[in-house]
N, C-alpha and C positions, 0 to 999 in steps of 0.2 A: 628810792633815789638817795643820793648823797648830797648834803648841803653843808656849806661852811658859813657860820654866822660870826662876823667880826664885830665885837662890841656887845657886852652882855649887861647893858643897863636895862631899864624896865621894858623897853620895846624889844631889844635883842633877846632878852631872857624869855619873854612871853612867846616870841616867834620860835625860838629854839625848842622850847617845851612843847608847843603845839605841833610843830613838824615831827618831833619824836613820837608824840601821841598818835599821829597819823601814819606811823610806821616807817618813816624815813630815817636814814642814818644821818646824824647831825654832829658836826664838830663845832663846839662853841669856843670862841677865842676872846680873851680879854687880857689886858696888861695888869689887872688887879687880881691878886691871888684870892682875895676874899670872894669875889664874884665867881671865880672858877671853882673854888671849893664848894660854894653854895649850890652849884648846878651839877656837880660830878655824878650824883645819883639819879638825876632827872633827865639827862640827855645822854646820847651815845658816848661821846668823848668830849673832854674839856682840855684846853691848852692855855697856859699862861705865857704870853709873849707880846712884844711890841709890834703892832701891825704896821708901823711906819718904818720898820727895819727890814730892808729887802732880803737880807740873808735869813732872818727868822721866818718871814712869810714864805720864802722859797721852799722851806722845809715842809710846808703843808702839802697835802695831796691835791693840789689845785687842778691838775689835769684830769683827775678822777671825779671831780665834783660836777654835779649837774647845774649848780649855781652857787655863786659866792655873794652873800648879802653883807654889804657894809652898813651895819646897824648903829654906828657911832653917831650920837646926836649932840652931845654937849660940847664937843670940840670939833668945829667945822674944819679947822686946819688939818687935824689928824685924819678926819674923814676923807678930805680931798687928797691928801698925800697917800693914804692907803689905797684909794681908788686909782690914783696915778700909777702906783707900784703894780697893782693888779693888771692894769692895761699894759705896762711894760713887760710883765710876765706872760702876756698873751692869754689871760683867762678868757674863756669863750663867753661865759654869761656872768655879767656883773650887775647886781641890783643894788642901787644906792639909796640910802635914806637921805631925804632932803629936808632941811629945817629953815631955809631962807630962799628968797628969789635969787639972790646972788649965787648961792651954792648951786641952785638949779641951772643957772646959766653956765657956770663953770663945768658942771656935769655934762651938759649938752655940747659944750665946746670939746670935751674929751670923748665925744661920741657915745656917751652912756644914755641910751634911749629907754632904759628900764629903771624907773626910780619910784619911790613911794614917799608920800608926805603924810605920815600917820596922824600927826596932830590935826592937820587940815581935814583929812578924811574922817577922823573921829568927830570933829566939830560938825561936819556936814551931815553925818549920820544922826548925831544928837539933834541937830536943827530939824531934820525931817521927822523925827519922833515927836518933838515938841510941837511941830506944825500940825501933825495929825495923830491924835491919841490912839487911833486904830492901828497905826504902823508900829510894829514891835522892833524891827531892825531893817536895815537897807544896805545894799551894796551896789555901787554904781559901776556898770560894766563899760559903758561908753557915754558919749554926750547924749545919746538917745535912749539907751536901754539900761534898766536896773533890775536887780533881783530884790524883791520886797517881801518881808515877813509881815503878815497882817492877820488880825482876827477874822474868823469866818463871819461875813455879813449876815445879819439876823435872818433875812428873807431866804437864805440858802441853807440854813440849818435843817438837817434831815434829808436833804436832797443828795442824789448821786452827782458826780461831776457831769455825767451825760445829761441829766435832767437840768442842772444849772446852766450848762451850755456857755460857760464863761468865755471860751476862746472865740466863738462866733459872735457873741454879744459885745465883748469888750476888747478883742484882739490881745488877750493875755494868755499865757500858758501856765497851768498849774504844774509845778515841778514835783512837789510832794506835799504832804501834810505832816505836822508835828503834833504829837500827843503828849500831854503832861500827866504824870502819875505822882501820887503822894504816898510816901512810905514813912513809917515811924522808926526813927533811929535815935537811940539814946534818949528817949523821952521827947524828942523834937521831930516835928513834921518836916521831911525833906522832899522838895519838889524836884523831879528829874524829867527831862524832855528827851524824846526820841523820834527821829524821822521814821515814817512808815514805809519808806521805799518809793519807787517811781509811781506817781499817781496814775490810776487806771480809771476807765470810764465808769466802773461800778464802785469806786471809792465813795463812801458815804461821809458827808460833812457834818461833824459834831459841833455843838455850840462852843466847846472849849478848845477846839482845834486851832492851830495856826496854819494859814495857807502860805506856801512859798511860791510866789508868782514871778514870772519873767515877762517883761514887756516895757512899753513906754510909760513913764510916770503919769502922764496925763490920762492914759487909759486905765491904769491901776487906780488912780484917784476917782475916776468916773465910776468904776466898779464899786469902790468903797462907799461913795456917796449915794449911789442908787440902790445899794444892797442893804442899807440900814433898816 
C-alpha cells in the first residue's frame, strides 16, 4: 500500500519508518529540510514542502494513496489547516493526529472520524504495564476488547494450547506466541524476539514465551491471576 505521512517529528518519523519496514510505499513530508534529509535513506520517498500550501500539497500523489496521515503535533494550527486542505482536495482517507480535546472537536466537525492520540495511547499502555507486571504490552481494539502480550502463566508452562484450554476457560483467544533468542554480537548479548506464527492446538507453551491474547481485559486478567 502507499501512505503519505505529513510531519516527520518523532511520531511521524517512527510511523513512516515502521510502515516502510512492513513493506509499504511511504512518502514522508516535512517543511524542514533537516528532517527530510535524515529519513531519505530510511523510507521510500521524502519531500520537503509546506503542507499548509494547497499548491504544494496538490503536487503529491494524493489520489494514489491508501491513506494520508497528518502527523503534525507541535503546531495545532498547521495540523488543522493541513487537514482542511486535504478535505478540500477530496482525499478519501485522512488520519489525523490529535494532541488536545479542542483539536479533536474541530477534527470531528470536519468529519474526520479516524484519528490517533499517540501520547494518550502510550500513557494508557504504560499504565497497564505498571498496573500488572505480567503484562508486557497492550493494544486497545475497542471499549471492550484488547490485544495483550503477557508472560506465560506458571501453571501452563509445558502444556499445549489444547491442554491449557484457555479459550473455553477464560474466553480469550491465543493469537500467537513470541520467543526470545540471545545472540552474541560485538561482545554484547543481543536479545531478539520473533512471533511463531498462528497459534495451533499443539503449540507448546514455554516458560520464557510471551502469549499474544485477544479478549476482554477482565477475562485476560482472570487468566493471569489464576495461572500464577
